[in-house]
C-alpha positions, 0 to 999 in steps of 0.5 A: 762272209761279208766284205769288211770281215773277209778283208780283215781276215785276209790282212791278218793272214797276209801279215802273219805270212810276212812275219813268218817269212821274216822270221825264217830269213832272219834265222837263215842269216844267223847261220854262217856260211863258209865260202871258199875263195881261191884268191883268199886261199892263195893269199893265205898260203902265200903269207904262210910261205913268206918265210920260205917259199920252197922255190914257189911263185904265186902262180905255182900255188894257184896251179897246185890248188887248181889241180887239187880242186879238180881232183876233189871235184871229179869222183871218177878220179878218187872213187876207187879209194872211196874218199876224197881228202884235201891234202891227201896222198892221192890228191898230191900224186894227181897234182904232181902228174898233172904238173908234169904233163903240163911241163911243171916239175914240183917236188912232193914237198912243194905240193904237200906244203901248199896242201898243208897250208890249204888245210890250215886255210880251210880250218881258219874259215870254218870249213873243216868239220866232223867226218860225214858218214855215208848216207848223211 
């Protein structure tokens, strides 16, 4: 292949590759990603609790959420049940146990109200979807 023809073919391939990359990136950007933000979650829950804080402070809401997230992120804590559920009873029990061990006494209704509002937050940001089947 002579020099100018080779250069032209190379430029066409490079241009086609650039268009393909641009197209792929634009498709990826159209898909919305759900990002869970602890600060946003706390504010959402605090606003929802505004009428009746159930005797909770923002630091209590943060603490409850952090312990629940710790529970959900540790499969060894929930493997016996087979599933981790946001706002589930096992997560609430773990949260209450951690609170008591750290010297904080939360009533079950305080923990559940925070977890219920967290579930509302997750639904509001689009993080709640259909259940995932094992192996998916």
